[in-house]
C-alpha positions in Angstrom: -32.5 79.9 15.4 -29.4 81.9 14.6 -28.7 84.9 16.9 -25.4 86.2 15.6 -23.4 85.6 18.8 -21.0 83.3 17.1 -19.8 86.1 14.9 -19.1 88.3 17.9 -17.1 85.6 19.7 -15.2 84.9 16.6 -14.2 88.6 16.2 -13.1 88.7 19.9 -10.9 85.6 19.5 -9.2 87.1 16.4 -8.5 90.2 18.5 -6.9 88.2 21.3 -4.6 86.5 18.8 -3.5 89.9 17.4 -3.7 89.1 13.6 -2.6 91.4 11.0 -5.1 94.1 10.2 -7.4 93.3 7.3 -9.8 95.4 5.4 -13.2 94.6 6.9 -16.2 96.8 7.4 -17.5 96.6 11.0 -21.1 97.4 11.7 -21.3 100.8 13.3 -23.7 99.5 15.9 -20.8 97.4 17.5 -19.2 100.4 19.3 -18.3 99.9 22.9 -20.3 103.0 23.7 -23.5 101.6 22.3 -25.3 99.6 25.0 -27.6 97.7 22.6 -27.0 96.0 19.2 -29.6 94.9 16.7 -28.5 92.0 14.5 -30.4 91.7 11.3 -31.3 88.2 10.2 -33.5 86.9 7.5 -35.9 85.3 9.9 -35.9 87.7 12.8 -34.4 90.8 14.4 -33.2 90.1 18.0 -31.8 92.8 20.2 -28.5 91.7 21.9 -27.2 93.8 24.7 -23.4 93.4 24.9 -20.1 95.1 25.5 -17.4 94.0 23.0 -14.4 94.9 25.2 -15.8 93.1 28.2 -16.7 89.7 26.7 -15.6 87.0 29.1 -13.0 84.5 28.0 -14.1 81.0 27.5 -12.0 78.7 29.8 -12.2 75.1 30.8 -13.4 74.4 34.3 -10.4 74.1 36.8 -9.8 70.6 37.9 -8.3 69.5 41.2 -4.5 69.6 41.1 -4.2 66.6 43.4 -6.5 64.7 41.1 -4.4 65.7 38.1 -1.2 64.6 39.9 -2.7 61.3 40.9 -3.9 60.7 37.4 -0.5 61.5 36.1 1.3 59.1 38.4 -1.2 56.4 37.8 -0.7 56.8 34.1 3.1 56.1 34.4 4.0 52.6 33.2 5.4 50.1 35.6 8.8 50.2 34.0 9.3 53.9 34.8 8.0 53.4 38.4 10.4 50.5 38.9 13.3 52.6 37.6 12.4 55.4 40.1 12.1 52.8 42.9 15.6 51.5 42.1 17.1 54.7 43.5 15.5 54.3 46.9 17.1 52.8 50.0 15.4 49.8 51.7 13.6 51.8 54.3 12.2 54.3 51.7 11.2 51.4 49.5 9.2 49.9 52.3 7.5 53.2 53.0 6.5 53.6 49.3 4.9 50.2 49.5 2.3 51.5 51.9 1.0 54.2 49.5 -1.5 52.1 47.5 -1.9 48.6 46.2 -0.1 49.2 43.0 3.0 50.6 44.7 2.8 47.7 47.2 3.0 45.2 44.4 5.8 47.1 42.6 7.8 47.6 45.8 8.1 43.8 46.3 9.8 43.4 42.9 12.5 40.7 43.2 14.9 42.5 40.9 15.0 45.5 43.3 15.4 43.5 46.4 17.9 41.2 44.8 20.1 44.2 44.1 19.8 45.5 47.6 20.5 42.0 49.0 23.7 41.6 46.9 25.0 45.1 47.8 24.5 44.5 51.5 26.3 41.1 51.4 29.3 42.6 49.6 29.6 45.4 52.2 29.4 43.0 55.2 31.8 40.4 53.7 34.3 42.8 52.1 37.4 41.7 53.9 36.6 38.0 54.2 38.5 35.7 51.9 35.8 33.1 51.4 32.9 35.5 51.3 32.7 35.7 47.5 32.5 31.9 47.2 29.9 31.6 50.0 27.8 34.4 48.3 27.9 32.7 44.9 26.9 29.3 46.4 24.0 31.0 48.3 22.8 32.6 45.1 23.1 29.5 43.1 21.1 27.5 45.6 18.3 30.1 45.6 15.1 29.7 43.8 15.3 30.4 40.0 11.8 31.9 39.6 10.8 33.0 43.1 7.5 34.4 44.1 7.1 38.2 44.4 8.6 39.4 47.6 11.0 36.5 48.0 14.1 38.6 48.1 12.5 41.2 50.3 11.7 38.5 52.9 15.2 37.1 52.6 16.8 40.5 53.2 14.6 41.3 56.3 15.3 37.8 57.7 19.1 38.1 57.4 18.9 41.6 58.8 17.1 40.4 61.9 19.6 37.5 62.3 22.5 40.0 62.1 20.9 42.2 64.8 20.3 39.2 67.0 24.0 38.2 66.7 25.1 41.8 67.7 22.8 41.7 70.7 24.4 38.3 71.7 27.8 39.9 71.5 26.8 42.9 73.6 25.3 40.6 76.2 28.6 38.6 76.3 30.6 41.8 76.8 28.3 42.9 79.5 28.6 39.5 81.2 32.3 39.9 81.4 31.9 43.1 83.5 29.1 41.6 85.7 30.1 39.7 88.8 26.8 37.7 88.7 24.6 36.2 86.0 22.8 38.7 83.7 19.1 38.9 84.8 16.6 37.2 82.6 14.4 40.3 82.7 17.2 42.3 81.0 17.6 39.7 78.3 13.9 39.9 77.6 13.9 43.7 77.6 16.8 43.8 75.1 14.9 41.5 72.7 11.7 43.6 73.1 13.7 46.9 72.9 11.9 48.3 75.9 13.3 51.8 76.7 13.6 53.4 80.1 14.5 56.8 81.6 18.3 57.3 82.2 18.5 60.9 83.3 16.4 64.1 83.5 17.8 67.6 82.8 16.1 71.0 83.4 17.2 73.3 80.6 14.9 76.1 81.5 17.5 77.9 83.6 19.9 79.0 80.9 22.2 80.8 83.4 23.2 77.5 85.0 24.2 75.0 82.3 26.7 73.1 84.3 30.5 73.1 83.8 32.0 75.3 81.2 34.2 73.4 78.7 35.3 75.8 76.0 34.2 78.1 73.2 34.8 79.2 69.6 33.6 82.1 67.5 30.0 80.7 67.4 29.2 78.6 70.5 29.9 78.0 74.1 30.2 74.4 75.3 28.8 73.1 78.6 28.7 69.7 80.4 25.8 68.6 82.5 26.4 65.6 84.7 25.7 62.9 83.8 26.4 62.6 80.2 25.0 65.6 78.5 26.8 68.2 76.3 25.0 71.4 75.5 26.2 74.0 73.0 24.8 77.6 73.3 25.0 80.3 70.7 27.3 83.1 71.8 25.2 85.9 70.3 21.9 84.7 71.8 21.2 82.4 74.8 19.6 79.7 72.6 20.6 76.0 72.4 22.6 75.2 69.3 22.8 71.4 69.8 22.6 68.8 72.5 24.9 65.7 72.6 24.9 62.6 74.8 28.1 61.1 76.2 27.3 58.0 78.3 29.8 55.4 79.5 29.0 51.8 78.4 29.3 50.4 81.9 25.8 49.4 83.2 24.2 51.2 80.1 22.0 48.2 79.2 20.6 48.0 82.8 19.9 51.8 82.7 18.3 51.5 79.3 16.1 48.5 79.7 15.4 47.7 83.4 13.8 51.0 84.2 10.6 52.6 83.0 9.8 55.6 80.9 9.0 57.6 84.0 11.7 56.6 86.5 15.3 55.3 86.1 16.5 52.0 87.3 17.9 52.0 90.8 20.9 49.7 91.2 21.2 47.6 94.4 23.7 48.8 96.9 27.2 47.4 96.8 28.0 45.0 99.6 31.7 45.4 100.6 33.8 42.3 101.0 36.5 42.9 103.6 39.8 41.0 103.0 41.4 40.6 106.4 44.4 38.7 105.0 45.5 41.7 102.9 46.6 44.6 105.2 46.4 47.1 102.3 43.2 45.9 100.8 41.8 48.5 98.4 45.1 50.2 97.9 46.6 48.2 95.0 45.7 46.1 91.9 44.0 49.0 90.1 43.8 49.2 86.3 43.1 52.4 84.3 41.8 52.4 80.7 41.6 55.9 79.2 40.3 57.0 75.8 40.7 60.5 74.4 38.7 61.1 71.2 36.5 63.5 69.2 34.0 61.9 66.8 35.7 59.2 64.8 39.2 60.4 65.7 41.1 58.9 68.6 44.0 60.8 70.2 45.0 58.4 73.0 43.9 54.9 73.9 45.9 53.2 76.6 45.6 50.8 79.6 47.7 51.1 82.7 48.0 48.1 85.0 49.4 47.4 88.5 48.5 50.8 89.9 48.6 51.3 93.7 48.6 53.8 96.5 50.6 53.8 99.7 49.2 54.9 103.0 51.4 57.9 103.1 49.8 59.1 99.8 46.4 59.4 101.4 46.0 63.1 101.9 43.2 65.7 101.7 40.5 63.0 101.6 41.9 61.3 98.4 44.0 58.3 97.5 46.8 59.4 95.1 47.4 56.8 92.3 50.0 57.8 89.6 49.5 56.3 86.2 52.2 58.4 84.4 55.1 59.9 86.3 57.3 62.8 85.4 60.5 60.7 85.6 59.1 57.6 84.1 59.7 58.4 80.4 58.6 55.0 79.2 55.0 55.7 80.1 54.9 59.1 78.5 52.2 59.2 75.8 51.5 61.4 72.8 48.2 62.7 71.6 47.9 61.9 67.9 46.6 64.5 65.5 45.0 67.9 66.0 43.1 68.1 69.3 39.7 69.7 69.0 36.0 69.1 69.7 33.9 68.8 66.5 30.3 70.0 66.5 27.7 70.4 63.8 24.2 71.7 63.4 21.8 71.9 60.5 23.3 75.1 59.2 26.8 75.4 60.7 29.7 73.3 61.9 33.0 74.0 63.6 35.5 72.9 66.2 36.6 74.0 69.6 40.4 74.0 70.1 42.0 71.9 72.9 38.8 70.2 73.8 37.8 66.5 73.4 35.8 63.7 75.0 37.5 61.5 77.6 36.4 58.0 78.7 37.8 56.6 81.9 37.4 53.1 83.3 39.0 52.2 86.7 39.0 48.5 87.7 39.7 47.2 91.1 41.8 44.2 92.1 39.1 41.7 90.9 38.9 43.6 87.6 35.4 44.9 88.4 34.5 48.4 87.3 35.0 50.8 90.2 34.9 54.3 88.6 33.6 54.9 85.1 32.7 58.1 83.3 32.6 59.8 79.9 32.8 63.6 79.8 34.3 66.4 77.7 37.5 68.1 79.0 39.6 71.0 78.0 43.4 71.6 77.9 44.2 74.9 79.8 47.5 76.7 79.9 49.3 75.8 83.1 49.4 78.5 85.8 52.0 76.6 87.9 55.3 78.4 88.5 57.3 75.1 88.4 59.1 74.4 85.2 60.1 71.0 83.8 63.5 71.5 82.2 63.5 68.0 80.6 60.9 69.2 78.0 61.0 72.4 76.0 57.5 73.5 75.3 54.3 75.1 76.6 52.7 73.5 79.6 49.0 72.5 79.7 46.8 71.1 82.4 43.8 68.7 82.2 41.4 68.4 85.2 38.2 66.5 85.8 36.3 66.1 89.1 33.1 64.3 90.3 31.8 62.5 93.4 34.1 59.5 93.0 37.3 61.5 92.6 39.3 63.6 90.2 41.9 63.3 87.5 44.9 65.6 86.9 47.1 65.5 83.8 50.1 67.6 82.7 50.9 67.9 79.0 53.6 69.5 77.0 53.1 71.0 73.5 56.1 70.0 71.3 56.2 72.6 68.6 58.6 70.7 66.4 56.5 67.5 66.3 53.2 69.5 66.6 51.9 67.1 69.2 50.9 67.0 72.9 52.8 64.7 75.2 51.3 63.5 78.5 54.1 63.6 81.0 52.0 63.3 84.2 48.7 61.5 84.9 47.4 61.1 88.5 44.1 59.7 89.8 42.7 61.0 93.1 40.1 58.6 94.5 37.7 59.8 97.2 38.7 58.2 100.5 35.1 57.9 101.7 34.0 56.1 98.5 36.9 53.7 98.7 36.1 52.9 102.4 32.4 52.3 101.5 33.3 50.1 98.5 36.0 48.0 100.1 34.8 48.1 103.8 38.0 49.7 104.9 38.7 52.6 107.3 41.5 54.6 105.7 42.2 58.1 106.9 44.6 60.9 105.9 48.2 60.3 106.7 49.7 62.6 109.4 51.5 65.6 108.2 55.2 65.7 109.1 
């Protein structure tokens, strides 16, 4: 039975489309003020109560956006998805494979992984003369029509073999510094990648952040022993960044032989007294020093045959000179601009005259005696003594811990725009030396 509502909706749809006005006679009963409308029909007269201006729009029911997106992605052909996957790195490609079954099958595509495998081989063998021939032979011997996932498994297998070789090299380098055989437990821990606690720091007390290193217009740099660099914003006492600086000596033992709750405790050193040598523990030292910032190296040198005479033992320290003022052959220059680079998610900068210094002191048997890695700062010298052999501004470098201290004097050569190290002296703690070597050295009498 017709009711006439179709004509009303049709008129409302024409109004929403704003058509050009046409000559049409509207029934006077369709006024917005009239609450009821009687529509005449041949078969019946049915009252219809409506308001023309308030007729609701006919809309399709809202569907779930996630469902629409899922449907859209599922409708994409495999060729387009493979093209998108070709821009992903290996790790992201593995993550995509865990989304659903379809992505898992597509993420094992041999074309994608063959491209990743080739690119990695070229990077690893870039400077080897026979690498190209070896790679061509390996590819020619491979399966012509491999199963899905063949090149993915090959890539992961070679990646694991490369990591295993690196761990063997690390173990060999550690073995050269160890006086005894490397414990089997540490070898197993390295393979299993078990982690342990190295050090704990309490950063709640923001007034005491350790030793002040330097500052720029944004941050202040502090050093917390052992091996932690903290940058604080100057305008607010908030932490800008945290960096670790750990010496590689005994790092594997610290990293794998402890637990997640307590660090590894090293066995006490047993001194071996050499009665034949009357000056045992005073000679045969070696010093290896690195000064760097990020990937830039300012100084990397090794000094051998260092010694200390008994008359140089004063103020509880053994004085060992690596670079002397009069020994011009050992004077060293710091290459490049000396500054400490830092970076956060939003800002980056550099602190002038600051850098990281790694020091390794070996004893007569070439065993590590004193090792540390810490940030240092070059400060203008306050000494009244003037070195007339060099024309330039004087700077001092100082570091101190329980094992001893280091003092260096540098000259800024304005013409060359470089720092020159003209004096470098080690001061080893006398008590630590006696405990390590089993000796009984004391301060020399003052004349």
